[in-house]
SEGU-432213 format. One line per 10 residues: number of its first residue (from 1); their letters; for each residue x, y, z of C-alpha. Coordinates in Angstrom, 2 decimals. Example, Ala and Ser with C-alpha at 12.3 -4.5 7.8 and 13.67 -1.06 7.14 Angstrom:
2
1 = as = 12.30,-4.50,7.80 | 13.67,-1.06,7.14
This chain:
350
1 = mnieaidlfc = 122.57,-70.88,-104.53 | 125.29,-71.23,-102.10 | 128.43,-70.07,-103.54 | 131.95,-70.76,-102.15 | 135.22,-69.47,-103.29 | 138.84,-69.72,-103.48 | 141.17,-67.11,-103.68 | 144.92,-68.04,-105.57 | 146.74,-64.57,-104.59 | 144.96,-63.74,-101.51
11 = gagglsyglq = 147.69,-61.50,-99.93 | 146.01,-59.41,-96.49 | 142.49,-60.56,-97.67 | 141.24,-57.28,-99.51 | 139.30,-59.44,-102.08 | 138.27,-61.99,-99.87 | 136.71,-59.93,-97.13 | 134.88,-57.84,-99.59 | 133.34,-60.92,-101.23 | 132.51,-62.06,-97.81
21 = eagvkiragl = 131.12,-59.14,-97.17 | 128.64,-59.49,-100.19 | 127.73,-63.10,-99.18 | 130.33,-65.24,-100.82 | 131.68,-68.31,-98.08 | 135.66,-67.78,-98.57 | 137.00,-71.68,-98.08 | 140.66,-71.00,-98.40 | 143.33,-68.35,-99.66 | 146.86,-69.23,-101.40
31 = dldgkcafpf = 149.97,-67.18,-101.32 | 153.70,-67.56,-101.08 | 153.76,-64.51,-98.52 | 154.18,-66.14,-94.73 | 152.79,-62.90,-93.46 | 149.31,-62.83,-95.36 | 148.88,-66.08,-92.71 | 146.97,-64.00,-89.80 | 145.58,-61.47,-91.31 | 143.74,-64.11,-93.73
41 = eanmsgakfl = 142.21,-66.19,-91.34 | 141.45,-63.97,-88.48 | 138.91,-62.01,-90.58 | 137.74,-64.99,-93.03 | 135.24,-67.14,-91.19 | 136.60,-70.62,-91.03 | 138.61,-70.21,-94.13 | 142.54,-71.93,-94.23 | 145.56,-69.72,-95.40 | 147.92,-72.03,-97.65
51 = ekdlaetsge = 151.55,-70.93,-97.55 | 152.17,-72.02,-100.78 | 153.47,-71.18,-105.07 | 150.67,-71.69,-107.22 | 152.95,-72.83,-109.86 | 153.68,-76.29,-107.00 | 149.93,-76.30,-106.01 | 147.97,-79.18,-107.66 | 144.26,-78.94,-108.85 | 143.81,-82.09,-106.28
61 = elrtfysagt = 144.98,-79.68,-103.27 | 142.49,-76.99,-103.94 | 139.34,-79.27,-105.12 | 139.01,-80.53,-101.43 | 138.14,-77.18,-100.28 | 134.73,-76.93,-102.25 | 131.72,-78.57,-100.55 | 129.72,-80.75,-102.99 | 126.84,-79.12,-104.62 | 127.95,-75.09,-104.11
71 = vkllagcapc = 128.86,-72.77,-106.99 | 132.23,-72.50,-107.05 | 134.43,-69.48,-107.67 | 137.96,-69.23,-108.07 | 139.42,-65.45,-107.56 | 142.68,-63.87,-107.70 | 144.84,-60.92,-108.06 | 148.06,-62.03,-109.64 | 150.97,-60.19,-108.87 | 151.19,-56.81,-111.26
81 = qpfstlrngs = 154.80,-56.15,-110.67 | 155.42,-57.34,-114.04 | 152.59,-55.42,-115.73 | 153.89,-51.94,-113.74 | 154.17,-48.82,-115.76 | 156.94,-48.25,-113.25 | 158.83,-51.11,-114.38 | 160.93,-50.95,-117.61 | 159.23,-52.75,-120.45 | 161.91,-54.15,-121.73
91 = drktskkwpl = 162.68,-56.32,-118.68 | 158.79,-57.31,-117.94 | 159.09,-60.72,-119.32 | 161.85,-61.99,-117.70 | 160.04,-61.38,-114.36 | 159.43,-64.78,-112.54 | 155.96,-63.11,-111.69 | 154.90,-63.08,-115.68 | 153.91,-66.49,-115.73 | 151.34,-66.31,-112.93
101 = lnefgrmira = 148.55,-65.32,-114.93 | 148.91,-68.45,-116.80 | 149.07,-70.35,-113.60 | 145.97,-69.04,-112.86 | 144.37,-70.54,-116.37 | 145.95,-74.30,-115.09 | 144.08,-73.96,-112.05 | 141.00,-73.06,-114.25 | 141.30,-76.14,-116.23 | 141.77,-78.21,-113.49
111 = lepdlvtmen = 139.05,-77.21,-111.43 | 136.46,-76.07,-113.48 | 135.00,-73.59,-111.36 | 131.59,-72.33,-112.35 | 132.71,-68.51,-111.56 | 136.26,-66.95,-112.10 | 137.25,-63.26,-110.88 | 140.42,-61.30,-111.07 | 141.69,-58.12,-110.64 | 144.74,-56.13,-111.96
121 = vpvlrgesvf = 146.53,-52.95,-112.86 | 144.82,-51.80,-116.31 | 148.17,-51.82,-118.32 | 147.56,-55.98,-118.80 | 144.95,-54.76,-121.24 | 147.49,-54.34,-123.74 | 149.33,-57.64,-123.24 | 149.25,-61.20,-124.69 | 149.18,-63.00,-121.75 | 146.11,-61.20,-120.98
131 = hdfvdllrsy = 144.59,-61.48,-123.93 | 145.46,-65.29,-123.74 | 143.76,-65.85,-120.49 | 140.69,-64.19,-122.33 | 140.57,-66.78,-124.97 | 141.43,-69.45,-122.91 | 137.92,-68.51,-120.22 | 135.94,-68.27,-123.82 | 137.26,-71.81,-125.23 | 135.50,-73.30,-122.26
141 = gyhvfwkvvd = 132.77,-72.00,-122.22 | 133.04,-68.78,-120.07 | 130.82,-65.79,-120.52 | 133.61,-62.88,-120.11 | 133.58,-59.28,-118.64 | 136.30,-56.94,-118.20 | 136.40,-52.99,-117.45 | 138.96,-50.79,-116.29 | 137.31,-48.95,-113.37 | 138.52,-46.69,-110.80
151 = aadygvpqrr = 138.28,-48.00,-107.32 | 136.88,-44.79,-105.97 | 133.95,-45.00,-107.85 | 132.94,-47.68,-105.65 | 133.02,-46.23,-102.27 | 137.16,-46.44,-101.76 | 138.10,-43.43,-100.48 | 141.05,-43.50,-102.49 | 141.63,-42.87,-106.61 | 142.88,-46.53,-108.23
161 = rrlvllasml = 142.21,-47.43,-111.36 | 142.22,-51.21,-111.52 | 141.13,-54.47,-114.34 | 137.96,-55.80,-113.43 | 137.57,-59.52,-114.70 | 134.16,-61.83,-114.37 | 133.65,-64.78,-116.06 | 130.50,-67.19,-115.37 | 129.60,-70.40,-117.13 | 125.95,-69.72,-116.18
171 = gpirlldptd = 125.82,-66.48,-118.86 | 126.21,-63.70,-119.27 | 128.05,-61.37,-116.26 | 129.34,-57.75,-115.29 | 130.58,-55.53,-113.00 | 127.52,-53.29,-111.68 | 127.58,-49.91,-111.82 | 128.17,-47.63,-108.99 | 124.59,-46.25,-109.12 | 123.21,-49.77,-109.51
181 = lgvkrltvre = 125.16,-50.57,-105.98 | 123.94,-47.65,-104.41 | 127.83,-46.25,-103.36 | 129.30,-42.94,-103.59 | 132.56,-41.57,-102.91 | 134.17,-41.28,-99.97 | 136.59,-38.26,-98.94 | 139.71,-38.42,-97.09 | 137.94,-36.90,-94.24 | 135.07,-39.06,-94.41
191 = aigslpavaa = 137.56,-42.19,-94.15 | 140.22,-41.11,-91.40 | 139.01,-37.86,-90.01 | 137.98,-39.12,-86.81 | 140.98,-40.78,-85.73 | 143.10,-39.39,-82.96 | 145.50,-37.34,-83.57 | 149.72,-39.45,-83.04 | 152.51,-37.38,-83.95 | 155.66,-38.77,-86.14
201 = gevssedsmh = 156.98,-41.87,-84.37 | 154.26,-42.15,-81.45 | 151.61,-45.11,-82.01 | 147.78,-44.82,-80.04 | 147.30,-45.75,-77.50 | 144.10,-47.29,-78.67 | 145.21,-49.21,-81.40 | 148.59,-50.52,-82.59 | 148.38,-50.10,-86.23 | 147.60,-46.49,-85.52
211 = raraiteinl = 151.19,-45.46,-85.60 | 152.89,-43.31,-87.48 | 157.16,-43.72,-88.63 | 159.48,-41.03,-87.25 | 160.67,-38.54,-89.64 | 164.02,-36.43,-89.67 | 164.16,-32.97,-88.50 | 165.05,-31.65,-92.12 | 161.48,-33.58,-93.15 | 159.50,-32.36,-90.28
221 = arikasapgg = 160.47,-28.87,-91.60 | 159.52,-29.84,-95.45 | 156.38,-31.06,-94.32 | 155.36,-27.98,-92.61 | 155.94,-26.28,-95.31 | 153.61,-28.16,-97.22 | 149.97,-27.30,-98.28 | 147.19,-30.11,-98.55 | 147.68,-30.94,-102.40 | 150.41,-29.00,-102.83
231 = twkdwpehlq = 153.98,-29.84,-104.10 | 157.74,-29.24,-102.96 | 157.70,-26.34,-105.28 | 155.86,-24.70,-102.73 | 159.13,-24.92,-100.08 | 161.64,-22.15,-99.47 | 164.58,-22.85,-101.64 | 166.65,-25.00,-98.40 | 164.33,-27.39,-98.45 | 164.13,-28.47,-101.80
241 = lachkrssgs = 165.96,-31.47,-102.71 | 168.75,-31.46,-105.83 | 167.01,-34.36,-107.22 | 163.68,-31.80,-107.47 | 165.95,-29.06,-109.26 | 166.79,-31.23,-112.07 | 164.99,-31.73,-115.38 | 164.95,-35.38,-114.45 | 162.94,-34.78,-110.90 | 161.23,-31.47,-111.58
251 = syksvygrlq = 158.20,-33.60,-112.97 | 157.66,-36.16,-109.63 | 155.46,-33.06,-107.97 | 153.74,-35.38,-105.61 | 156.21,-36.61,-103.55 | 156.88,-35.11,-100.03 | 153.11,-34.19,-100.22 | 149.94,-33.73,-98.11 | 146.76,-35.41,-99.12 | 143.84,-33.39,-99.35
261 = wdkpsgtitt = 140.88,-33.57,-96.55 | 137.91,-33.10,-99.09 | 139.07,-35.53,-102.30 | 139.97,-38.85,-102.26 | 143.47,-39.64,-101.65 | 146.06,-41.37,-104.84 | 146.72,-44.91,-105.34 | 148.23,-46.36,-101.95 | 151.25,-48.28,-102.52 | 153.67,-50.46,-100.46
271 = qahnfgtgrf = 155.76,-47.52,-99.63 | 152.92,-45.10,-98.35 | 154.16,-44.93,-94.95 | 157.05,-43.23,-95.76 | 156.42,-39.46,-95.93 | 158.64,-38.87,-99.18 | 157.50,-41.42,-101.19 | 154.58,-39.67,-102.73 | 151.75,-37.55,-101.53 | 151.41,-39.25,-97.93
281 = ghpeqdrplt = 151.46,-36.93,-95.76 | 148.24,-36.41,-93.12 | 146.07,-33.33,-94.69 | 146.68,-31.58,-90.95 | 149.54,-33.38,-88.49 | 153.08,-32.80,-89.52 | 153.47,-36.97,-90.24 | 153.14,-39.79,-92.43 | 150.13,-42.02,-92.43 | 149.96,-44.17,-89.95
291 = lrelailqsf = 149.75,-47.86,-90.97 | 145.87,-47.92,-89.74 | 145.21,-44.76,-92.05 | 146.62,-46.40,-95.42 | 144.48,-49.93,-94.29 | 141.62,-47.56,-94.20 | 141.95,-45.88,-97.45 | 142.25,-49.25,-98.57 | 138.64,-49.62,-97.27 | 139.77,-52.56,-95.15
301 = psdykfvsdd = 137.47,-51.99,-91.79 | 138.81,-50.20,-89.01 | 139.29,-53.04,-86.93 | 140.40,-55.50,-89.46 | 143.27,-57.81,-88.20 | 146.76,-57.50,-89.88 | 148.99,-59.25,-86.45 | 147.97,-60.58,-83.44 | 148.11,-58.42,-79.90 | 151.30,-60.30,-79.56
311 = sdveftplgr = 153.36,-59.49,-82.77 | 155.63,-56.47,-83.26 | 154.17,-54.02,-85.76 | 156.35,-53.68,-88.43 | 156.00,-50.82,-90.96 | 157.58,-52.84,-94.20 | 155.74,-56.18,-94.13 | 152.49,-54.36,-93.15 | 152.90,-51.51,-95.74 | 153.38,-54.43,-98.20
321 = lignavpvkl = 150.52,-56.05,-97.65 | 148.07,-52.96,-97.10 | 149.26,-52.02,-100.48 | 149.35,-54.74,-102.51 | 146.07,-55.48,-101.32 | 142.64,-55.21,-103.56 | 140.33,-52.60,-101.71 | 138.20,-54.40,-99.87 | 134.89,-52.39,-101.04 | 136.06,-53.22,-105.14
331 = gtaigrsima = 135.76,-56.47,-103.13 | 132.64,-55.52,-102.12 | 131.40,-54.59,-105.44 | 133.00,-57.68,-107.09 | 130.86,-60.09,-104.63 | 127.63,-57.88,-104.98 | 128.01,-58.49,-109.10 | 128.38,-62.07,-108.50 | 125.36,-62.31,-106.35 | 123.31,-60.60,-108.78
341 = hlqeaqehlq = 124.20,-62.69,-111.33 | 123.70,-65.89,-109.42 | 120.38,-64.51,-108.32 | 119.02,-63.51,-112.21 | 120.67,-67.23,-113.11 | 118.47,-68.94,-110.71 | 115.35,-67.25,-112.01 | 115.82,-68.04,-115.18 | 116.29,-72.10,-114.09 | 112.95,-71.67,-112.33
């Protein structure tokens, strides 16, 4: 069975690339952020990027991307900011991004895909909008599976808990277990240990994405005083911040921390290129992680193209694209699960 996919919230292409690696043909990706255009089209073979708001997009516009006679997959990771545990729950439903899961449902009704997949933050499972989405799928005859998983179990060198949903009109479907897929956990050392050394504020001559932010003298002293896996409590008192000493800040022990070589990293965020926003210091070198290291910890391949050769490499927009991405290897696990499901469905038809 030939299978084609449209990715509704494609970002830089983490989910799409993972699906492509599993054998899914990516036809198109849609996102509001124009910065996604280059990485999506440069890394997805023959796919088209649409800089559009899903709420202002019709099913007719997207239907033309599917070829006749193929299995249709509709994929997406609706922006998770309204559901984030870092937000105050009282303002979640005032977010303009809150209805996007409903827009995903509208597009399912319009396109009637054979398969649907969605990835999001675990807290979404407790929200009525998610249960409405699942009920919608079931009302249209889809078999629905969802589960909260740790991406590290699927070969992503990063601890990142995510909710994965799969739905099929062809029969029961599930996300395969790591043992089914033959994948194992990877460490920070296995992921980025072979990259060339760079200093804070410098860039590798071999890769413009392998660049680290400059840091102040006091932050340089702080990272030098930091042990891998340690906390700011290990520092001399003169290096500690006033907020650390207040009860409200004393529990944030991972900020200004170093990664450990022989474990997966913590969750990579959109601000992970800044040393002070989490445990984002290099395990050994006295600097923040580079953009390339962050991308590899999100399981993007080391040659993934995020910007054209003649474009500037900017930390803020690229950090956002990398931190918001679906980890590629989790996308591959989803894709392989779908391909196994199609194989099983085809055998039942014979």
